[in-house]
NUMI-890316 format. One line per field, with one value per residue (C-alpha): x, y, z; residue number from 0; residue in one letter. Coordinates in nm, 4 decimals, decimal comma. Layout:
N
xx <- (X / ...)
yy <- (Y / ...)
zz <- (Z / ...)
pos <- (NUM / ...)
code <- (A / ...)
//
This chain:
330
xx <- (2,5355 / 2,8696 / 2,8560 / 3,1264 / 2,9419 / 3,0824 / 3,1706 / 2,9008 / 2,9658 / 3,2368 / 3,0623 / 2,9809 / 2,6334 / 2,5269 / 2,5561 / 2,3192 / 2,0421 / 1,6793 / 1,3722 / 0,9997 / 0,7579 / 0,3815 / 0,2470 / -0,1137 / -0,3621 / -0,5472 / -0,8956 / -1,0107 / -1,2601 / -1,2720 / -1,1507 / -1,2136 / -1,0624 / -0,9971 / -0,8237 / -0,5291 / -0,1666 / 0,1161 / 0,2879 / -0,0086 / -0,1421 / -0,4689 / -0,4810 / -0,6516 / -0,7882 / -0,8184 / -0,8549 / -0,6522 / -0,6908 / -0,4798 / -0,6530 / -0,5215 / -0,5561 / -0,1884 / 0,0843 / 0,4019 / 0,7346 / 1,0478 / 1,3847 / 1,7129 / 2,0622 / 2,1496 / 2,5232 / 2,4863 / 2,4471 / 2,0852 / 1,7450 / 1,5164 / 1,1405 / 0,9437 / 0,5681 / 0,3229 / 0,0628 / 0,1536 / -0,0466 / 0,1964 / 0,4823 / 0,8248 / 1,0294 / 1,1387 / 0,7794 / 0,6945 / 0,6794 / 0,8717 / 1,1519 / 1,1406 / 1,1653 / 1,4788 / 1,6262 / 1,5606 / 1,7368 / 2,0322 / 2,0537 / 2,0212 / 2,2787 / 2,5218 / 2,8161 / 2,6023 / 2,4552 / 2,8039 / 2,9160 / 2,6099 / 2,5000 / 2,1579 / 1,8409 / 1,5748 / 1,2218 / 0,9514 / 0,5921 / 0,3286 / 0,0219 / -0,2967 / -0,4177 / -0,6184 / -0,4876 / -0,6518 / -0,8665 / -0,8046 / -0,6349 / -0,2768 / -0,1388 / 0,1563 / 0,2230 / 0,2246 / 0,4762 / 0,7014 / 0,6811 / 0,7788 / 1,0881 / 1,1940 / 1,1490 / 1,3118 / 1,6186 / 1,6605 / 1,6854 / 1,8944 / 2,1436 / 2,1424 / 2,0746 / 1,8893 / 1,6435 / 1,3657 / 1,0062 / 1,0027 / 1,3083 / 1,1471 / 0,8265 / 1,0305 / 1,1861 / 0,8426 / 0,6964 / 0,9385 / 0,7687 / 0,3931 / 0,1280 / 0,0021 / 0,3460 / 0,4346 / 0,1160 / 0,1781 / 0,5103 / 0,3562 / -0,0076 / -0,2799 / -0,5319 / -0,4144 / -0,5356 / -0,3495 / -0,3326 / -0,1317 / -0,1269 / -0,1496 / 0,2038 / 0,1396 / 0,0272 / -0,1267 / -0,1942 / -0,5446 / -0,6707 / -0,6875 / -1,0172 / -0,8878 / -1,2133 / -1,3966 / -1,4151 / -1,4871 / -1,6162 / -1,4472 / -1,5955 / -1,4399 / -1,5055 / -1,1728 / -1,1897 / -1,2680 / -0,9727 / -1,0028 / -0,7223 / -0,6464 / -0,5201 / -0,8461 / -1,0587 / -0,8826 / -0,8684 / -1,2396 / -1,3191 / -1,1150 / -1,2953 / -1,6390 / -1,5847 / -1,2885 / -1,5188 / -1,5627 / -1,1831 / -1,0153 / -0,7084 / -0,5725 / -0,3359 / -0,5476 / -0,8489 / -0,6569 / -0,5377 / -0,8890 / -1,0388 / -0,7626 / -0,8397 / -1,2145 / -1,1389 / -0,9156 / -1,2083 / -1,4798 / -1,7302 / -1,5157 / -1,2163 / -1,4545 / -1,6241 / -1,2851 / -1,1748 / -1,4970 / -1,4558 / -1,8090 / -1,8305 / -2,1836 / -2,0876 / -1,7742 / -1,9965 / -2,2279 / -1,9334 / -1,7763 / -1,7138 / -1,5410 / -1,5541 / -1,4363 / -1,7636 / -1,9171 / -1,7298 / -1,6570 / -2,0067 / -2,1852 / -1,9149 / -1,9255 / -2,2741 / -2,1256 / -1,9630 / -2,2839 / -2,4713 / -2,2145 / -2,2559 / -2,6346 / -2,6402 / -2,4085 / -2,6113 / -2,9277 / -2,7751 / -2,7481 / -2,3782 / -2,2342 / -2,1619 / -2,0656 / -1,8113 / -1,5877 / -1,2202 / -0,9896 / -1,0471 / -1,2124 / -1,3000 / -1,3317 / -1,6401 / -1,6268 / -1,8801 / -1,7912 / -1,9146 / -1,8709 / -1,7499 / -1,5815 / -1,9011 / -2,1030 / -1,8435 / -1,8584 / -2,2356 / -2,2336 / -1,9881 / -2,2185 / -2,5199 / -2,3410 / -2,2285 / -2,5858 / -2,7204 / -2,4593 / -2,3440 / -2,0895 / -1,7642 / -1,5903 / -1,6735 / -1,4076 / -1,5257 / -1,3013 / -1,3738 / -1,0993 / -1,0150 / -0,9043 / -0,5529 / -0,3266 / -0,0007 / 0,1630 / 0,4626 / 0,5493 / 0,8495 / 0,7372 / 0,9114 / 1,0704)
yy <- (-0,7252 / -0,6668 / -0,2889 / -0,1518 / 0,0233 / 0,3066 / 0,2790 / 0,4015 / 0,7545 / 0,8028 / 1,1150 / 0,9662 / 1,0868 / 0,7297 / 0,6314 / 0,9099 / 0,8522 / 0,8937 / 0,7491 / 0,8078 / 0,5382 / 0,5076 / 0,1891 / 0,1179 / -0,0730 / -0,3765 / -0,5171 / -0,8748 / -0,9147 / -1,2866 / -1,4954 / -1,8692 / -2,0883 / -2,4250 / -2,6229 / -2,6630 / -2,6689 / -2,8730 / -2,5455 / -2,4497 / -2,1836 / -2,2074 / -2,2957 / -1,9962 / -1,8792 / -1,5000 / -1,2217 / -0,9295 / -0,5745 / -0,2613 / 0,0710 / 0,4244 / 0,4724 / 0,4521 / 0,5137 / 0,7042 / 0,5477 / 0,7619 / 0,5800 / 0,7548 / 0,6237 / 0,7294 / 0,6615 / 0,4226 / 0,0459 / 0,0870 / 0,0445 / 0,3120 / 0,3424 / 0,6604 / 0,7063 / 0,9978 / 0,7711 / 0,7055 / 0,3803 / 0,2200 / 0,0360 / 0,1558 / -0,1267 / -0,4522 / -0,5807 / -0,3423 / -0,5176 / -0,2337 / -0,2883 / -0,6638 / -0,6008 / -0,3887 / -0,6446 / -0,9191 / -0,7219 / -0,6597 / -1,0322 / -1,1305 / -0,8790 / -0,8429 / -0,7073 / -0,4270 / -0,3522 / -0,3329 / -0,0892 / 0,1362 / 0,1128 / 0,1571 / 0,3295 / 0,5562 / 0,4483 / 0,7143 / 0,5951 / 0,8523 / 0,6496 / 0,6877 / 0,3246 / 0,2474 / -0,0181 / -0,3550 / -0,2983 / -0,5974 / -0,3594 / -0,4885 / -0,1585 / -0,3097 / -0,5485 / -0,2596 / -0,0697 / -0,3771 / -0,4203 / -0,0543 / -0,1045 / -0,4079 / -0,2129 / 0,0996 / -0,0747 / -0,2613 / 0,0851 / 0,2454 / -0,0407 / -0,0853 / -0,4602 / -0,4907 / -0,7532 / -0,8718 / -0,8458 / -1,2257 / -1,2075 / -0,9300 / -1,1382 / -1,4395 / -1,2209 / -1,0794 / -1,4280 / -1,4791 / -1,1912 / -1,2473 / -1,3721 / -1,0380 / -0,8818 / -1,0520 / -0,9175 / -0,5677 / -0,5479 / -0,5543 / -0,4966 / -0,4496 / -0,7327 / -1,0906 / -1,4386 / -1,5490 / -1,9152 / -2,1185 / -1,9116 / -1,6048 / -1,5993 / -1,7733 / -1,4980 / -1,5012 / -1,1562 / -1,0804 / -0,8052 / -0,4691 / -0,3443 / 0,0103 / 0,1387 / 0,0722 / 0,2764 / 0,1840 / 0,3342 / 0,1942 / 0,2181 / 0,1200 / 0,1951 / 0,3422 / 0,1836 / -0,1621 / -0,3797 / -0,7484 / -0,9919 / -1,1894 / -1,4965 / -1,4859 / -1,4777 / -1,7751 / -1,9732 / -1,9187 / -2,0185 / -2,3390 / -2,4266 / -2,3888 / -2,5059 / -2,7491 / -3,0349 / -2,8655 / -2,8425 / -3,0210 / -3,2067 / -3,4198 / -3,2629 / -3,3421 / -3,1874 / -2,8679 / -2,8404 / -2,9046 / -2,6276 / -2,3870 / -2,4629 / -2,4056 / -2,0495 / -1,9948 / -2,0832 / -1,9479 / -1,6678 / -1,3882 / -1,4431 / -1,4648 / -1,1364 / -0,9644 / -1,0984 / -0,9669 / -0,6240 / -0,6654 / -0,4403 / -0,5451 / -0,9130 / -0,8453 / -0,6835 / -0,9872 / -1,2283 / -1,0637 / -1,3395 / -1,3728 / -1,6863 / -1,4930 / -1,2979 / -1,6179 / -1,5721 / -1,1992 / -1,0605 / -1,2634 / -1,1581 / -0,7894 / -0,6485 / -0,3071 / -0,4566 / -0,6321 / -0,3019 / -0,1257 / -0,3942 / -0,3825 / -0,0013 / 0,0178 / -0,2487 / -0,0333 / 0,2247 / -0,0358 / -0,0269 / -0,2901 / -0,5059 / -0,4953 / -0,7086 / -0,7149 / -0,6969 / -0,9751 / -1,0426 / -0,7002 / -0,4622 / -0,2653 / -0,3046 / -0,1790 / -0,1079 / -0,1004 / 0,1673 / 0,2464 / 0,6066 / 0,8513 / 1,0566 / 0,7529 / 0,6699 / 1,0263 / 1,0201 / 0,6845 / 0,8194 / 1,1084 / 0,8757 / 0,6532 / 0,9515 / 1,0737 / 0,7272 / 0,6524 / 0,9848 / 0,8251 / 1,0178 / 0,6835 / 0,5805 / 0,6426 / 0,6580 / 0,6839 / 0,6925 / 0,5406 / 0,4040 / 0,0523 / 0,0751 / -0,1341 / -0,1062 / -0,1819 / 0,0031 / 0,3181 / 0,5502 / 0,9002 / 1,1312 / 1,4414)
zz <- (-1,0169 / -1,1898 / -1,1228 / -0,8960 / -0,6154 / -0,4061 / -0,0393 / 0,1990 / 0,3085 / 0,0460 / -0,0819 / -0,4219 / -0,5136 / -0,6011 / -0,2367 / -0,1312 / -0,3833 / -0,2801 / -0,4380 / -0,3870 / -0,4913 / -0,5094 / -0,3472 / -0,4582 / -0,2434 / -0,3757 / -0,3567 / -0,4114 / -0,6901 / -0,6144 / -0,3167 / -0,2992 / -0,0253 / -0,1855 / 0,0896 / 0,3235 / 0,2105 / 0,3656 / 0,4721 / 0,6903 / 0,4583 / 0,2661 / -0,0985 / -0,2579 / -0,5891 / -0,6079 / -0,8576 / -0,7227 / -0,8465 / -0,7885 / -0,7114 / -0,7123 / -0,3344 / -0,2467 / 0,0100 / -0,0789 / 0,0259 / 0,0379 / 0,0507 / 0,1294 / 0,2050 / 0,5621 / 0,5761 / 0,8716 / 0,9114 / 1,0212 / 0,8583 / 1,0045 / 0,9466 / 0,9869 / 0,9368 / 0,9542 / 1,1157 / 1,4815 / 1,4782 / 1,2375 / 1,4118 / 1,2982 / 1,4511 / 1,2896 / 1,2899 / 1,0056 / 0,6673 / 0,5017 / 0,7526 / 0,6867 / 0,3128 / 0,3603 / 0,5985 / 0,3420 / 0,0691 / 0,3042 / 0,3784 / 0,0090 / -0,1141 / 0,1806 / -0,0205 / -0,1654 / 0,1747 / 0,3307 / 0,0610 / 0,0517 / 0,4160 / 0,5710 / 0,4556 / 0,5932 / 0,4934 / 0,5282 / 0,4873 / 0,3957 / 0,4962 / 0,2925 / 0,2821 / 0,5977 / 0,8392 / 0,9027 / 0,5987 / 0,3682 / 0,1220 / 0,1514 / 0,2733 / 0,4575 / 0,1689 / -0,0802 / 0,1345 / 0,1450 / -0,2297 / -0,2777 / -0,0576 / -0,2680 / -0,5917 / -0,4505 / -0,3121 / -0,6416 / -0,8061 / -0,5358 / -0,5218 / -0,9016 / -0,8707 / -1,2017 / -1,0699 / -1,2957 / -1,1816 / -1,1392 / -0,9118 / -0,7107 / -0,6784 / -0,5587 / -0,2858 / -0,2026 / -0,1566 / 0,1319 / 0,3160 / 0,2597 / 0,0229 / -0,1176 / -0,1653 / -0,4985 / -0,6523 / -0,5168 / -0,7023 / -1,0495 / -0,9627 / -1,2211 / -1,2550 / -1,1816 / -1,0987 / -0,7844 / -0,6801 / -0,4321 / -0,1170 / -0,3412 / -0,4778 / -0,8139 / -1,0488 / -1,3938 / -1,5463 / -1,6647 / -1,9004 / -1,7220 / -1,5815 / -1,5395 / -1,6946 / -1,3650 / -1,0435 / -0,6828 / -0,3606 / -0,0505 / 0,2978 / 0,6283 / 0,9931 / 1,1028 / 1,4465 / 1,3096 / 1,2082 / 1,1170 / 1,1928 / 0,8760 / 1,0736 / 1,2771 / 0,9611 / 0,8010 / 1,1243 / 1,1866 / 0,8272 / 0,8691 / 1,1907 / 1,0249 / 0,6695 / 0,6725 / 0,5728 / 0,2331 / 0,1688 / -0,1193 / 0,0073 / -0,2796 / -0,5321 / -0,8403 / -0,6722 / -0,5951 / -0,9532 / -1,0865 / -0,8646 / -0,9710 / -1,3360 / -1,2769 / -1,1621 / -1,4692 / -1,6922 / -1,4627 / -1,4827 / -1,3292 / -1,5570 / -1,8520 / -1,7579 / -1,7259 / -2,0661 / -2,2187 / -2,0538 / -1,9143 / -1,6093 / -1,5236 / -1,5281 / -1,3233 / -1,0588 / -1,0582 / -1,0218 / -0,7136 / -0,4560 / -0,1203 / 0,0961 / 0,4039 / 0,4106 / 0,5520 / 0,8834 / 0,8945 / 0,8247 / 1,1016 / 1,3516 / 1,2515 / 1,1880 / 1,1017 / 0,7904 / 0,6942 / 0,7342 / 0,5104 / 0,2463 / 0,2522 / 0,2430 / -0,0566 / -0,2373 / -0,2015 / -0,4402 / -0,7227 / -0,8121 / -1,0462 / -0,7415 / -0,3731 / -0,1863 / 0,1207 / 0,0280 / 0,1577 / 0,5250 / 0,5701 / 0,7145 / 0,3863 / 0,1707 / -0,1865 / -0,4621 / -0,8341 / -1,0715 / -1,4405 / -1,4015 / -1,1678 / -1,1517 / -1,0449 / -0,7775 / -0,6383 / -0,6385 / -0,4578 / -0,2034 / -0,1215 / -0,1023 / 0,1499 / 0,3593 / 0,3781 / 0,4619 / 0,7302 / 0,8813 / 1,1126 / 1,1873 / 1,2325 / 0,8753 / 0,6135 / 0,2525 / -0,0543 / -0,4257 / -0,6371 / -0,9792 / -1,0670 / -1,2213 / -1,4420 / -1,2408 / -0,9115 / -0,7652 / -0,9605 / -0,9327 / -0,8406 / -1,0842 / -0,9181)
pos <- (0 / 1 / 2 / 3 / 4 / 5 / 6 / 7 / 8 / 9 / 10 / 11 / 12 / 13 / 14 / 15 / 16 / 17 / 18 / 19 / 20 / 21 / 22 / 23 / 24 / 25 / 26 / 27 / 28 / 29 / 30 / 31 / 32 / 33 / 34 / 35 / 36 / 37 / 38 / 39 / 40 / 41 / 42 / 43 / 44 / 45 / 46 / 47 / 48 / 49 / 50 / 51 / 52 / 53 / 54 / 55 / 56 / 57 / 58 / 59 / 60 / 61 / 62 / 63 / 64 / 65 / 66 / 67 / 68 / 69 / 70 / 71 / 72 / 73 / 74 / 75 / 76 / 77 / 78 / 79 / 80 / 81 / 82 / 83 / 84 / 85 / 86 / 87 / 88 / 89 / 90 / 91 / 92 / 93 / 94 / 95 / 96 / 97 / 98 / 99 / 100 / 101 / 102 / 103 / 104 / 105 / 106 / 107 / 108 / 109 / 110 / 111 / 112 / 113 / 114 / 115 / 116 / 117 / 118 / 119 / 120 / 121 / 122 / 123 / 124 / 125 / 126 / 127 / 128 / 129 / 130 / 131 / 132 / 133 / 134 / 135 / 136 / 137 / 138 / 139 / 140 / 141 / 142 / 143 / 144 / 145 / 146 / 147 / 148 / 149 / 150 / 151 / 152 / 153 / 154 / 155 / 156 / 157 / 158 / 159 / 160 / 161 / 162 / 163 / 164 / 165 / 166 / 167 / 168 / 169 / 170 / 171 / 172 / 173 / 174 / 175 / 176 / 177 / 178 / 179 / 180 / 181 / 182 / 183 / 184 / 185 / 186 / 187 / 188 / 189 / 190 / 191 / 192 / 193 / 194 / 195 / 196 / 197 / 198 / 199 / 200 / 201 / 202 / 203 / 204 / 205 / 206 / 207 / 208 / 209 / 210 / 211 / 212 / 213 / 214 / 215 / 216 / 217 / 218 / 219 / 220 / 221 / 222 / 223 / 224 / 225 / 226 / 227 / 228 / 229 / 230 / 231 / 232 / 233 / 234 / 235 / 236 / 237 / 238 / 239 / 240 / 241 / 242 / 243 / 244 / 245 / 246 / 247 / 248 / 249 / 250 / 251 / 252 / 253 / 254 / 255 / 256 / 257 / 258 / 259 / 260 / 261 / 262 / 263 / 264 / 265 / 266 / 267 / 268 / 269 / 270 / 271 / 272 / 273 / 274 / 275 / 276 / 277 / 278 / 279 / 280 / 281 / 282 / 283 / 284 / 285 / 286 / 287 / 288 / 289 / 290 / 291 / 292 / 293 / 294 / 295 / 296 / 297 / 298 / 299 / 300 / 301 / 302 / 303 / 304 / 305 / 306 / 307 / 308 / 309 / 310 / 311 / 312 / 313 / 314 / 315 / 316 / 317 / 318 / 319 / 320 / 321 / 322 / 323 / 324 / 325 / 326 / 327 / 328 / 329)
code <- (M / G / T / V / L / P / E / A / G / S / G / N / S / D / S / M / Q / A / Y / S / L / I / A / P / A / K / I / N / L / Y / L / E / I / I / G / D / R / P / D / G / Y / H / E / L / A / M / V / L / Q / S / I / D / L / A / D / Q / I / D / L / R / S / N / G / T / D / Y / I / R / V / H / C / D / N / P / Q / I / P / T / D / N / S / N / L / A / Y / K / A / A / A / L / M / A / A / Q / F / P / S / V / Y / R / K / L / G / G / V / D / I / T / I / H / K / R / I / P / M / G / A / G / L / A / G / G / S / A / D / A / A / A / V / L / V / G / L / D / L / M / W / K / L / G / L / T / Q / L / E / L / R / D / L / A / A / Q / L / G / S / D / I / P / F / C / V / G / G / G / T / A / L / A / T / G / R / G / E / L / L / D / P / L / P / S / V / D / Y / L / Y / A / V / L / A / K / H / R / S / L / E / I / S / T / P / W / A / Y / K / T / Y / R / S / Q / F / Q / D / S / Y / V / S / D / R / S / G / L / L / D / R / R / Q / R / V / H / S / G / A / M / V / S / A / I / S / Q / R / D / G / G / K / I / G / Q / C / L / Y / N / D / L / E / K / V / V / L / P / A / H / P / Q / I / E / Q / L / R / Q / T / L / A / Q / F / N / P / L / G / V / M / M / S / G / S / G / S / T / V / F / A / L / T / E / S / A / D / Q / A / E / H / L / R / H / Q / L / Q / A / A / L / P / D / P / D / L / G / I / W / S / T / R / L / I / A / N / G / I / Q / L / L / Q / P)
//
C-alpha cells in the first residue's frame, strides 16, 4: 500500500491497465446442514470443488468515478445488485484513496456458467473482481485478506478466490484445503429454464428438518470434526475416485428433489449410466456425475442427450481443477 499511485486520467499507463481473469464454477461434493447460527445463516460442512467451466471477467479503468458492469447475457443484471458490482464497490470503500486516484472501472462479464444452477457463477465473478482490482490497483493483498473481503459479500466467494478442493465450514467461509482431485471429470446437466432460489431451499429445509439441528457450540464443533475425519475427506486423501463417488452427499436434495421432479429425473437418468457417483450441486438446479476420464465424460454426455432429448436441457462435460481465479495471459 506504500506505492505512489497515479492520478486517474493523468495519462500514466498504470491508470489505464486492463486485466482479464478466468472465474471457475464450483460443485459441492458434500453438503451437510448442521444447524442454525446466531447470524441467521446455517452452520454448514461442505466439500467444495472447482471445475473448468468458467466465466471470463475483463476489467478496465474507465477514467470516471463510476463502476459499470456489462454482460453478454441479457438475463444478468448489470446494476448494483450484481455481485461483481458489489465486489468493486466494496474494494472502493475499503481503499478509498486508491479509488479516488485511479477512478472507476468497467467490468465485462463473458457468461459461460449457467444462472441459478448451484454452481456459484455470480460468486466466481465477484471473486475475480476482487483479485483483478487487487492487481490493477497494486494493493498486494494476500489470499487470506482477499478471502476476508470476499466473506463480506457472500458465503461461496472466499472459496472461489483460491478454489481447488476445500472443506468449508461455518457458513462456508472457513476453508481448509484438501488434496486436489483434478484427476476426475464431471458431466453437468441443468434445465436452462429452471432456476432454484438458494434462500428458498435453505428456508424450506429449516422448516422441515429444524428438529435435527445441533444448537450448542460443542455439538457444532463435534459435527464439524466428524466431517474432517469422515468418509469423503478420507476418500479424497486416498485419491480414491470410486469412493469419492460413493460419498457424494447433499442435504438440500431432501427438499429440492421432491419439489422439482425434473431434477429427480435428471439424477435418476444419469445414475443409470453407472458413473462414479451422481449428486445435485448446492441448492440446484444442476445435477452432476463424476467420471474417471474425459472420454468417459464425453460418452456419458452423449448418452444423456440421447436419453433426454430436450432442447431446454443444457449438458456440459468438464474437468475438476486445482485452482480458483486465474489471470488470463495476453
